[in-house]
N, C-alpha and C positions, 0 to 999 in steps of 0.2 A: 293570780289572776283569777278575773270573776268567772263565776261558775258559767253562766252563759258562752263565753269565750270558750271555755274548756270543753264544753258540748260541742260548740261548734265546729272546733278543731278535728273533735272524735269525728263526728258526722263525715266532716269533709276526708279524712283520714279513709273511712269505710266507702265512700264514694270512687275515692281515686282508686283504692285497693281491687273495689268489685269491676271496675274500668280496667286496670291492668290484667285482672284475670279473664275477661271476656275477648281480650284483642287476641290471645294466640299469639300467633307469628305473622299477625300483622302487622304493616307498619305502623308506626306511634301517629295518629291523626293531629295531633297538638305539640308544642313546644313550650317553654317556658315562656309566658310571657313578660313583657316590660324590657326585654333587652332592644325590640323595635317598637318604639312608642308612637304609634300610626304609622307605619310603610307607606310612603305615595309611590316614590318613583324609582327606576331601576336601571342602571348602565350596565352592561355585563360586556366583559371582555377576559376572555378565559387566562388565569384560575379566577379572575376576581368579579364577584359582583357588588355594585355601587348603590347604597339604600338611604334614598332620604326620606328622616323620620318628623312626621310635623308635629306629633305631642298637639293635638289639637284642644285637648282638654286643661292643658297646662299643668298636668300632674307633675311629679317629683321637682327636680331641679326648675321647673317652667323652661326647657331649653330643648332645642330640635337637636337632630344629629345627623351626621352623614356615616354610616358604619362601611366596614368592608367585609365582605365574606372572602371566604377562602373556598373556593367549589371544589377543589381537589378532597381537602379537610370535610366539608360536609358530606361525600361521599362515606366516609368512613368512621369521622370522628364528630359528627353535628354539633355536639356542646363544645366544641372547641374552634369551629369553623369562623365565630365571629372575632377576626383579629386585632381590628383599630377603628376606632371611632374618633371623629373629630365635633367636639359640641359648637353648635351652632344658635341663632335665635328661631325661636318655633315658627311652624307657617310653613315650612317648606312644601316647596312643588316637585316638579318634574326635573330631572336631571338628562346629560348627556355628554357624551366624549367625543371631544375633536376627534377626527380622522388617523391625527397622526398617534393618538394614543397619551399626549401629553399634557390634558388639561380635561376638567370635568367644570360644567357648569350647572348650575342648579335655581333654580327660581327660588325666591324670600317673598313670600307674599306680604308677612310685615311689614316688611321695608320697602316695598313695591320696587325689588333691584333682582340682581342676577347676580349670583356668588361664582368666583372665579376657584378652582383648587389647581394646585401644580401637581401632576404625577409623574415627576422624577422618580421619585421610588413610587412606583405602582400599589404597594401593600399598605404607602402611609402617604395619603395627600395631605398636603398641606393648602390651607387658605393663601390666597393673595390679597394683598389689600395694597387695592388702587388707589385709595387715599388715605396715606400713613397719618397725613394730618390731622386727622379727625377719628375720634375713641371707636374703639372697636375696627372691626373688619367691615371694609367698604367695597360695595361691587360697584355694578353700573346701574343706576338711576331710571327706571324705566316708566311706563304707564300704572293705573292701578291695579292691583291683585294679579300679578304674573302668575301664571300656571303652566302650559306646556311650551314645550319649543322645539325648535329644530334648525340644525344647521344650513347655510345653503349650498347646494350642489359644489359650487366652488371655493368651498370652506372657507370664504372672504368676510360672511357676516352669518349673525344670530338673531330667528325670527322668533319674537315673545308673544304669544297670545294673553292679552290680559283680559282677563274677564270683566271686571267693575268697569275699566275705561270701553271696553268695547272695541279695542281695536288691536293690530299689530306692530308692536315696536321692532326695530330693526337696529341692530348694534353692528359697528363697523368693528371687526376685529383687529384691527390694524390700529386705528386710533382709542380705542376701546368709548366711542362715542355714538349718540343716537343718530343713525344716517337718515332715519324717514320714521313715520308713525302712520299706518293705514285703518284710518276709520272704517270699523265695521259694524258689527250689532252685538248690544250689551250680550255679556257670556261667552265671550272668546274663549276657547278651552283648548284645543288641541291643532297643531299644524304639521303639516307634513307635506314633503317635496315629491312629485312624480319623480318615477325613475328617468326620464327624460332629462329632468332638470329645468323643464319648461316653465311649470306651474307651480304655486304651494297650495294646499287646501287647508282650509280653517270651517272647523267646527263650531256649533254654537252652544253652550247648557242650557241657557236659558230661552232658545228660539229654535225653530225648525231649520232655519237657512244655514247652506253650505257655502262658505264664498270661495271661488276660483279667483287666484289674484296672479298676474303674470310677476314671475321671478326676476325678472330682470330690471322692470321699472317700478314695480310695487301697485301699476294699474291694476282694478279690480275687473276682470275680464266678465264675471257671472256670477248670480247669489242664486241658488236653488233649494227646495225642499225636495230633500232625495226621495219621498214617500209621494204616492199621489194627491193630488191638493184638496179633494175631498177627505180627506181622514188625516190623522195626527201622527200617521207612519213618520218615524223621523225628528219628532219632537224631542228635543236633550239629548243632541246628538255627542258623542265621548270620543275615544279614540277611533284611529283611522290607520290604515296599511294598506300599501300597493303591493301585488306579487311582483317579483323583483324584475319581469318581462315589461313591467306596466300594462298587462292586458286587463286586468281586475282591480276593482279598488274596493275594499270592504270598510264598513261605517260601524262602527256599536249603535244603535239606537235602543236608548234607555224607557222610551215610551211610544207605543207598546214596546216590548222587550221584543228585540230582535237584531240579528244581524245583516246589513244590507250589503247586497253584492251589486255592484255596478260596472257597466260594462264601458272602460275609458274610450271606445271609440268613438264614442258616444258625445264624449267631452273636450273643449269646455262647450261646443256649440250648439248642443240638445240633451240639456240636462235632465230637463225633464223625461226625457225618453231611458234615461242610461241605468234605471234599476233595471236588473235583470231577473233576481230573486230576492225576497224576505226569509232570510232563514230564521225560524222560530228557535227560540234559545228560551231559558228559564228566566228569571226578573232581573234586572240590574245591569244586562252588558255593558262593561264598561271599557276592559283593555283587550288590545287586538296583535296577534304578533303571527307572522306569517315565516313557515320554513324556508331555508335557504333556497331548497330546490322547487320553491313555490307551489309545491305539491298540498299543503293543510294550512288551511285559517285556524287559528286557535284564540277561543275568545272566555274572557274570564266574568264571570257576571256576579257582582257584588252583594245582593241584594239575595238570591238563593245558595251562595256557597258552590256554585259547579263551574264546571270547564266544559265547554265543548270545543271538538274538533271537526271541521268540515273539511270535504275534500273542495280546493278551490274553484277544481273545472264544470263539476257540475251541482255542486252544492251539499253533495250527500253526506248527512251524517254521520263521522268515524267513529266516534266515541263521546262519551259522557261522563265525568267523573264529579262525584260529591266528592269536594274535598277543601279545606281551608275555613276562613269564617272572615267574610267582607274581602274575598280576595279583589284585587285593583287593577294593578298593572303588572304586565308579564312579557316575559323577554326568550327566545329559545337561543340556545346558544349549543355550540359546537365542541364537544370533548378533544382538546387538542391531542391530549394522548390517546383518543381512539378515533381518527378521523371517520367522518359520519355519523358517528354518535351522538344525538342530541338530548338535549335537557332543557326543559322549562322551569325557570325560577318565577314565581308570582308571589307579590307582597300581598300578606292579609292585613288591610288595615285596621280590622277588631280584634285578628287573633294576634296581633302584636309579634309576627313572624313572618317566614316565608315558605311557601310549599316547594319542595324538591322533587319533579315528576320527571321520570324516564321519559321522553318523547317519543324514543323510537319504540319503545316497547308500549306505551302509554300505561303504564304502571308508576305508584304514587312509590317515591323511596321514602321519606318522610318530611318533617316539617325542620326548620331552620332557627334557632337553634335546640 
């Protein structure tokens, strides 16, 4: 082995040893890299978390992957918690589970499609080939650069935000065909339905506008900039989430970094008056999740490696955590073995792992794996 490589390995070992010594009894802040190659999206149904890994730099075998994590194991044996993986093409986007827990849907940006996975065995998702006559596993072809997706309230259609095309493509899940394409603005990024099921909201990564779409006929009701028109608040909007009662809408705005709190009573008629508060965050807020009781909203900040927890009723900061490397998507899940106890699972895009946080105590458990 060349001398420079030997010296490099020795120095790396010394650095790791110093880190171990300095941590004491604190939880480990990093996992082994490479298991999750650019994790992007999360779908969680206790005890399993399903993670889409994009492999944006085409490292290793140049493949993407859908990984399965057993959260029960993650609480005690994190190194054994990744129990299964399905290789895919790279550049996967977000993932969502059907309400009955029988299927997963994931966006495939490379092939402009949505992939289906069968969950007859929830620990071992199986790709569904919708066109067995073609080579490889085929999904439903949509518009260019699909990323975020959401199931309609009646569960009959899948709404897919397509960034490069600047539209939302609606898939009829009975026929697995395109039912409608709604033209919006370039950068269409994430889509979410309000709890009433009346409207779908679509954010834009490359613009300021949020679109409100009639969920029944696909008609665009309004488009608005959720910040003051004289400022750049609301530019590059990412994830969005409603409180369970539908009273408030929270949107992660990356430029400038903030979490926007909107009063849904003003929507869709008076969108420019809807912003109640602009909650300051660290750099790059991206993922948003709300606790089942609607009391807290969590936002992860990609550029600053921080997670913020706010009170949904008054916007007060409850907790700020410095953790992870490139936190991107976040899901809050109830531990079915201990009802009422919540955990936060967060993808770390540049850290190649997941963060596991006790959402009840606001304490970091550790990284997965």
